[in-house]
Structures are given as C-alpha cells and as structure tokens.
C-alpha positions as CSV (number, residue, x, y, z in Angstrom):
1,X,21.6,-14.5,36.0
2,X,21.5,-17.5,33.9
3,X,17.5,-16.6,33.1
4,X,18.7,-13.1,31.6
5,X,21.2,-14.6,29.4
6,X,18.6,-16.9,28.1
7,X,15.9,-14.3,27.9
8,X,18.2,-12.2,25.8
9,X,19.1,-15.5,23.7
10,X,15.6,-15.8,22.9
11,X,15.3,-12.2,21.9
12,X,18.0,-12.4,19.6
13,X,16.7,-15.6,17.8
14,X,13.2,-14.0,17.4
15,X,14.6,-11.0,15.2
16,X,13.0,-11.6,11.7
17,X,15.1,-10.6,8.7
18,X,12.4,-9.1,6.3
19,X,12.4,-7.5,2.7
20,X,9.9,-4.5,1.9
21,X,8.2,-4.6,-1.6
22,X,6.3,-1.4,-2.7
23,X,4.7,-0.8,-5.9
24,X,2.9,2.2,-7.7
25,X,1.1,2.0,-11.0
26,X,2.1,5.5,-12.2
27,X,5.1,8.0,-12.2
28,X,2.6,10.6,-10.6
29,X,2.5,8.3,-7.4
30,X,5.0,7.8,-4.8
31,X,6.1,4.7,-3.0
32,X,7.5,6.5,-0.2
33,X,4.3,6.3,1.9
34,X,4.1,2.5,1.6
35,X,7.7,2.0,2.5
36,X,7.6,4.4,5.6
37,X,4.5,2.9,7.0
38,X,6.2,-0.5,6.4
39,X,9.5,0.6,8.0
40,X,7.6,1.9,10.9
41,X,5.7,-1.5,11.1
42,X,9.2,-3.4,11.0
43,X,10.5,-1.3,13.9
44,X,7.6,-2.0,16.0
45,X,7.9,-5.7,15.4
46,X,11.7,-5.6,15.9
47,X,12.0,-6.8,12.2
48,X,15.5,-6.3,10.4
49,X,14.9,-5.0,6.9
50,X,17.3,-6.7,5.0
51,X,16.5,-5.1,1.6
52,X,13.8,-2.6,0.0
53,X,12.5,-3.2,-3.4
54,X,10.3,-0.4,-5.0
55,X,8.9,-0.2,-8.6
56,X,6.6,1.9,-10.8
57,X,4.7,-0.3,-13.2
58,X,1.1,-1.7,-13.7
59,X,0.1,-4.7,-11.4
60,X,-1.4,-6.3,-14.6
61,X,2.1,-6.9,-15.9
62,X,3.4,-10.4,-15.5
63,X,6.2,-11.3,-13.1
64,X,8.8,-11.6,-15.7
65,X,8.0,-7.8,-16.9
66,X,8.3,-6.6,-13.3
67,X,12.0,-6.2,-12.7
68,X,11.9,-5.5,-9.3
69,X,9.6,-8.4,-8.2
70,X,11.8,-10.8,-10.5
71,X,14.8,-9.3,-8.5
72,X,13.2,-9.9,-5.1
73,X,12.3,-13.4,-6.2
74,X,15.9,-14.0,-7.3
75,X,17.2,-12.5,-4.0
76,X,15.2,-14.6,-2.0
77,X,16.7,-17.9,-3.6
78,X,20.2,-16.5,-2.7
79,X,19.2,-15.4,0.8
80,X,17.9,-18.3,2.8
81,X,18.0,-16.4,5.9
82,X,15.0,-14.0,4.8
83,X,11.7,-14.9,7.0
84,X,9.2,-12.5,5.3
85,X,8.1,-10.1,2.8
86,X,6.1,-7.1,3.7
87,X,3.5,-5.0,1.5
88,X,1.4,-2.3,2.3
89,X,-1.5,-4.0,0.4
90,X,-2.0,-7.2,-1.3
91,X,-2.8,-5.6,-4.7
92,X,0.9,-4.4,-4.6
93,X,1.9,-7.8,-5.5
94,X,-0.2,-7.7,-8.5
95,X,-3.7,-7.2,-9.9
96,X,-4.0,-10.8,-11.5
97,X,-5.0,-13.4,-8.9
98,X,-3.0,-16.0,-10.3
99,X,0.1,-14.1,-10.4
100,X,-0.5,-13.1,-6.7
101,X,-1.0,-16.6,-5.6
102,X,2.0,-17.8,-7.4
103,X,4.2,-15.3,-5.8
104,X,2.8,-16.3,-2.4
105,X,3.0,-20.0,-3.3
106,X,6.6,-19.6,-4.2
107,X,7.7,-17.8,-0.9
108,X,5.4,-20.3,1.2
109,X,7.5,-23.3,-0.4
110,X,10.4,-21.6,1.2
111,X,8.8,-21.1,4.3
112,X,8.8,-17.0,4.0
113,X,5.5,-15.4,5.1
114,X,4.0,-12.5,3.2
115,X,2.3,-9.7,5.3
116,X,-0.1,-7.5,3.9
117,X,-0.2,-4.3,6.5
118,X,-3.8,-3.1,5.1
119,X,-5.4,-6.4,5.5
120,X,-3.4,-7.3,8.6
121,X,-2.8,-11.0,7.2
122,X,0.3,-13.1,7.3
123,X,0.3,-15.9,4.6
124,X,1.6,-18.7,6.9
125,X,1.9,-19.2,10.7
126,X,4.9,-18.5,12.8
127,X,6.2,-21.9,12.8
128,X,6.1,-22.0,8.8
129,X,2.8,-24.3,8.8
130,X,0.2,-23.1,6.4
131,X,-2.8,-21.2,7.6
132,X,-6.0,-22.3,5.8
133,X,-7.9,-19.0,6.9
134,X,-5.3,-16.9,5.6
135,X,-4.9,-18.8,2.3
136,X,-8.9,-18.4,2.0
137,X,-8.6,-14.6,2.7
138,X,-5.7,-14.1,0.4
139,X,-7.4,-15.8,-2.4
140,X,-10.5,-13.9,-2.0
141,X,-8.6,-10.6,-1.8
142,X,-6.6,-10.9,-4.7
143,X,-9.7,-12.1,-6.6
144,X,-11.4,-8.8,-5.4
145,X,-8.6,-6.9,-6.6
146,X,-8.3,-8.8,-10.2
147,X,-12.1,-7.8,-10.3
148,X,-11.8,-4.3,-9.4
149,X,-9.0,-4.0,-12.0
150,X,-11.6,-5.5,-14.6
151,X,-14.6,-3.2,-13.5
152,X,-12.2,0.1,-14.1
153,X,-11.1,-1.0,-17.7
154,X,-14.7,-1.9,-18.5
155,X,-15.9,1.5,-17.1
156,X,-13.1,3.2,-19.0
157,X,-14.2,1.6,-22.1
158,X,-17.6,2.3,-21.8
159,X,-17.1,6.1,-21.2
160,X,-14.7,6.4,-24.3
161,X,-17.5,4.7,-26.6
162,X,-20.0,7.1,-24.9
163,X,-17.8,10.0,-26.0
164,X,-17.0,8.9,-29.3
165,X,-20.8,8.1,-30.1
166,X,-21.7,11.8,-29.2
167,X,-18.8,13.0,-31.6
168,X,-16.4,14.1,-29.2
169,X,-12.7,13.7,-29.4
170,X,-11.2,11.0,-26.7
171,X,-7.5,11.7,-27.3
172,X,-7.0,14.1,-24.6
173,X,-6.7,17.9,-24.6
174,X,-4.9,18.4,-27.7
175,X,-6.5,17.6,-31.1
176,X,-4.4,16.0,-33.8
177,X,-2.8,18.4,-36.3
178,X,-5.0,20.2,-38.5
179,X,-8.2,19.7,-36.3
180,X,-10.4,22.5,-34.6
181,X,-12.7,22.5,-32.0
182,X,-16.1,23.3,-33.0
C-alpha cells in the first residue's frame, strides 16, 4: 500500500506546467492547427497547459515588436512554476537566428526548456542541464530558417526586377488610376 502512495506522488511531481506559443505570418493563415497538435502532444505527455500565446506577425520582427512573445517572456518572469514552452516548429520562435537563440537562452537561464514538435527537440535535458547536441541542432536549424527567409526575399526581389525589366506592372491586379493595360 505504501509503494502505491509513493508511486502516485511521483506521478503528481512529474506533471510539467507548460506554455504553448503559436505564430503565423499572415492573417490568411490560422494558428489553430499548431495549437491543436501541441495540445494533443501535451495530453500524451501529461503536461499541464498553463497558458497559450498566439499571434499573427512576421517572424522577422524583433521581440519587442511581437506583443505575444513579449507577453510570454513577461509571464515566465512572474510564474516560476513554468517548466517548458512548446512550439510547433522552431521557426515559430522567429526567423532571425540571433533572436531565436536569445529567446532560448533566456528560457534556459531559468531552467525552462523549449520543445519544437516538428524537429522533436528539447532545448535542455530533463534535469535542467544544457544538452550540447540540442544546442548545436537548434543553432543549425534556426540558421537554416534564417537562410530560407533570405532566399525567399532574394527570389521575390529578383522576380519583381525581371517583371519590371519587361515593362510589366508589379503592383498587383489593379493598375494605378488613369492607367490602362495594353
């Protein structure tokens, strides 16, 4: 009978309090899929979801411009019981390598792990120590995300220049007032 009591006490102690953070870049996208998948994962792992932060903003914006990310970091400062932050994909934290690493570093200093579901990576070990392999992977993956963003921008600019050089309008479907398509 005593071992059952201890077993259930161990289970209670293992319940992690977590925050979900989801971000999309445009209003035509929806954060619902990200949050639902992360909630399912939390159910599977028996994590207690304390709060969910969602926002629609470009990942290239700095942390101060991203209200929900700022709120998340403030929330963590006032709630020391938080064990982890879950994101659907590492790029949801941001598209700039330094910003992503800064966020992860801030959380790691408080012994709070970040879990990226798509990459299946925890930023720190369960005992709160840093995991050098995870740190390397997180750095590489955030750099790849940064590079992907720069490649998209470069291709877009190249396409616009090509369109202009052919004498075509690049402003979208509607022409400026007074102009006609020829």
